[in-house]
C-alpha positions as CSV (number, residue, x, y, z in Angstrom):
1,M,15.4,-3.3,9.7
2,R,14.6,-2.2,6.2
3,T,17.1,0.8,5.1
4,T,15.4,3.8,3.7
5,S,16.7,3.1,0.2
6,D,14.8,-0.6,0.5
7,R,11.8,1.2,2.3
8,I,11.7,3.8,-1.2
9,R,12.2,0.9,-3.7
10,Q,9.3,-1.2,-1.4
11,A,7.0,1.9,-2.0
12,I,7.7,2.6,-5.7
13,C,7.4,-1.1,-6.7
14,F,4.2,-1.6,-4.8
15,E,2.6,1.7,-6.3
16,T,3.8,0.8,-9.7
17,F,2.5,-2.7,-9.8
18,G,-0.6,-1.7,-8.3
19,L,-1.2,1.3,-10.8
20,L,-0.7,-1.2,-13.7
21,I,-3.1,-3.7,-12.4
22,A,-5.9,-1.3,-10.6
23,T,-6.6,1.7,-13.5
24,P,-7.8,-0.4,-16.4
25,L,-9.8,-2.7,-14.0
26,F,-11.4,0.2,-11.9
27,A,-12.2,2.2,-15.2
28,W,-13.9,-0.8,-16.5
29,V,-15.6,-1.8,-13.4
30,F,-16.9,1.8,-12.3
31,D,-17.7,2.8,-16.3
32,H,-15.4,6.0,-16.2
33,P,-12.9,7.1,-18.7
34,L,-9.4,5.4,-18.2
35,D,-7.9,8.8,-18.2
36,E,-10.2,10.1,-15.7
37,M,-9.4,6.8,-13.4
38,G,-5.8,7.3,-14.2
39,V,-5.1,10.8,-12.8
40,L,-7.4,9.6,-9.7
41,A,-5.2,6.5,-9.2
42,V,-2.1,8.7,-9.9
43,L,-3.2,11.3,-7.1
44,G,-4.1,8.2,-4.7
45,A,-0.8,6.2,-5.3
46,T,1.2,9.4,-4.7
47,A,-0.7,9.8,-1.3
48,A,-0.5,5.9,-0.7
49,T,3.3,5.8,-1.5
50,I,4.0,8.7,0.9
51,W,1.8,6.8,3.3
52,N,3.1,3.5,2.5
53,Y,6.6,4.5,3.5
54,L,5.3,6.4,7.1
55,Y,3.2,3.5,7.7
56,N,5.5,0.3,7.3
57,L,8.2,2.5,8.9
58,G,5.9,2.7,12.1
59,F,4.5,-0.6,11.8
60,D,8.3,-2.2,11.6
61,H,9.1,-0.1,14.8
62,L,6.4,-1.1,16.9
63,L,6.9,-4.9,15.7
64,R,10.4,-4.6,16.8
65,R,9.5,-3.1,20.0
66,T,6.5,-5.7,21.1
67,T,8.0,-8.6,19.6
68,G,11.7,-8.4,19.4
69,A,11.7,-9.3,15.7
70,L,10.6,-8.2,12.2
71,Q,9.1,-11.5,10.9
72,K,5.4,-11.3,10.4
73,T,3.2,-13.9,11.1
74,L,0.1,-14.6,9.2
75,P,-1.8,-13.1,11.5
76,I,0.2,-10.0,11.7
77,R,0.2,-9.8,7.8
78,V,-3.6,-9.7,8.0
79,V,-3.7,-6.9,10.7
80,H,-0.8,-5.1,8.7
81,A,-2.8,-5.1,5.6
82,L,-6.2,-4.6,7.2
83,L,-4.7,-1.3,9.1
84,F,-2.8,0.2,6.3
85,E,-6.0,0.0,3.9
86,A,-8.4,1.4,6.6
87,T,-6.2,4.3,7.1
88,L,-5.4,5.2,3.6
89,L,-9.1,4.7,3.2
90,L,-9.6,7.7,5.3
91,L,-7.7,10.0,3.6
92,L,-8.7,9.4,0.2
93,L,-12.2,9.4,0.4
94,P,-12.6,13.4,0.0
95,L,-10.2,13.1,-2.9
96,F,-12.3,10.2,-4.8
97,A,-15.7,12.4,-4.3
98,W,-14.2,15.5,-5.3
99,W,-12.4,14.2,-8.3
100,L,-15.3,11.9,-9.7
101,G,-18.2,14.3,-8.9
102,I,-19.7,11.7,-6.8
103,T,-21.4,11.4,-3.1
104,L,-19.3,10.7,-0.3
105,L,-21.3,7.6,-0.2
106,E,-20.4,6.8,-3.7
107,A,-16.9,7.4,-3.3
108,L,-17.0,5.4,0.3
109,L,-18.4,2.3,-2.0
110,M,-15.6,3.0,-4.3
111,D,-13.4,3.0,-1.9
112,F,-14.0,0.1,-0.3
113,S,-13.6,-1.7,-3.5
114,F,-10.2,-0.2,-3.8
115,A,-9.5,-1.2,-0.3
116,A,-10.4,-4.5,-0.7
117,F,-8.2,-4.9,-4.0
118,Y,-5.1,-3.0,-2.1
119,A,-5.9,-5.3,0.9
120,L,-5.2,-8.5,-1.0
121,Y,-2.6,-6.9,-3.4
122,A,-0.7,-5.5,-0.4
123,F,-0.7,-8.8,1.6
124,A,0.6,-11.0,-1.6
125,F,2.9,-7.9,-2.7
126,T,4.8,-7.5,0.9
127,W,4.9,-11.4,1.0
128,A,6.7,-11.5,-2.3
129,Y,8.7,-8.5,-1.2
130,D,9.9,-10.3,1.8
131,A,11.0,-13.6,0.4
132,I,12.8,-11.7,-2.4
133,F,14.2,-9.0,0.0
134,P,14.4,-10.4,3.3
135,P,14.3,-7.4,5.9
136,D,17.4,-9.2,8.2
137,R,19.4,-9.5,4.8
138,V,18.8,-6.2,3.6
139,A,19.8,-4.7,7.0
140,A,23.1,-6.9,6.9
141,M,24.1,-5.9,3.4
142,A,23.5,-2.2,4.5
143,D,25.6,-2.8,7.4
144,G,28.4,-4.4,5.5
145,R,27.7,-7.9,7.1
146,G,25.9,-9.6,4.0
């Protein structure tokens, strides 16, 4: 199981790299000023960072309870990424519509684009993060075993 400090590092790294990629990309794609999209991205990233921590903590507990291990197979990684993005989409939809002054339908389409980007990004990021910081090695180091 990952330590709290490792989960915080993971969430901060995930959101920082995501913001650096997504903000200019989506400002350009949706033809909104970079500063307007930047504020939205920071608000969304803040909500996503908090949700990332809570979601991954719950997912790991459920994974360990149901499989007895923390290793994620390819199908589990796909489910992990898709469920995270679906739940985050529901949380952020009203914020997108309000901040950009657009309809909920327009916000939903924009949110789907963000979700698709972040689902792929989350899949790649968590796979890389798990390779760089394996959960069992992080836990062993925290327990003084590694």
